[in-house]
C-alpha positions, 0 to 999 in steps of 0.5 A, a space after each residue: 573435562 570440567 575446565 573444557 566445559 567451562 571454557 565452552 560455556 563462557 565462550 557461548 555466553 560471551 557470544 550471546 552477550 555480544 549478540 544481545 548488545 548488537 540487537 539492542 543497538 539495532 532496535 535503538 536505531 530502528 526506533 529513530 526517524 529515518 529519512 525524514 526529509 524524503 518521501 521514502 524511508 530507509 531502514 537499517 538492517 544488516 548494515 544495509 538500507 531498505 526503502 519502504 512504501 506507505 502502508 498507512 498514515 498516522 492520522 489524528 482524525 478518523 480518516 481512512 481510505 479504501 482502494 481497489 486494484 483492477 487487473 482483470 475484469 470490469 463487470 462489477 466496476 459500475 456497480 461499485 461506483 454506484 455503491 460508493 456514490 450511495 454512501 458518499 464515499 470516494 475511493 482510489 483505484 489502482 489500474 493496470 495499463 492493459 486493463 485501461 486498454 480493455 476498459 477505457 470507458 470504465 476508466 473514465 467513469 471511475 475518474 469522472 465520478 470523483 474517485 482517483 486513479 493510480 497506476 498498478 503497472 502496465 502488465 502486472 509483472 513481479 516488478 522486483 524481477 525487472 531491470 530499472 529500465 523495465 520498471 520505468 517502462 512499465 510505469 511510464 506506459 501505464 501512466 500515459 494510458 491513464 492520463 490520456 483518458 483522464 487528463 489528470 496527473 497520476 501520482 500514486 503507484 501500487 506494486 503488483 502482488 505488493 512486491 517491491 524492492 529499493 530499485 522499484 521505489 527509487 524508480 517510482 519516486 524519480 517519476 514523481 510517484 508515491 508507492 502505496 501498500 495497505 495495512 488492511 487486507 480484505 483477502 477478497 480474492 480468496 474463496 471466502 464468504 462475504 462475512 469473512 471479508 467483512 470481518 477481515 476489514 472491520 476488525 483491523 481498521 484504525 485511523 489512517 488505515 488503507 484498505 485493499 480490495 479488488 474491483 472484480 472480487 466475487 463478493 465485492 458487491 455484497 460486502 462493500 455496502 456492509 463495510 461502508 455502513 459499519 465503518 461510517 457508523 463508527 465515525 470513520 470518514 473515507 477519503 482518497 489516498 492522496 487526501 489521507 497522506 501527509 503532504 510534507 514534513 514527515 517520515 515513514 517509520 519501520 512499519 511503513 506508517 507515514 508520520 508527521 514530524 
């Protein structure tokens, strides 16, 4: 019985030791720059690769970006633009194609006020459930609608629900789009107070952050001035996402941070 117990003990120990060695190798691989020459990073995981969008930027200055997803409603959009103007802030708006259909005037207003527009798909589906052909149609349809109004090229894409996979990032990249996530979530779509939204943003912001907000959130007109006042008083400069991004000679690390080489 003791011998059997010892055999079992050493068998488990060896397996554990091998597992620890494997995990150490993986950690070493993950700590190295991957896909440095491409705008999409690949992560080693279970002998497979996973492509990543950009969650934030490794910025040497106190620049950050605030973004608004628009997939429903537009009654607060003009007021948001007025607040941004008041604080001399430019933002990035990710618009769903069907939203553009309903609100072409607001779409033009966003662009004419100096803010930038990216695509948020055409009909806001979970695009990970689509074929590559369907993904491409979602993106090209929405891009055409936006560019027809703004007469300006769309270069940014944010996936609906933040859901992405390798196929989606590949399709977006082939269309000349950079896929953008966020590292600061306002959670303004939830039934939470203005104070809670402000806290969600202010406590998590750091240089290179990308903030996620929604154009028709319940308290957006209340929390936006407070957030802008607080962060500007701390020395942060708000820029459009395209101005925050590193243009070339970079890689994306395993956290989704864009880093200069």
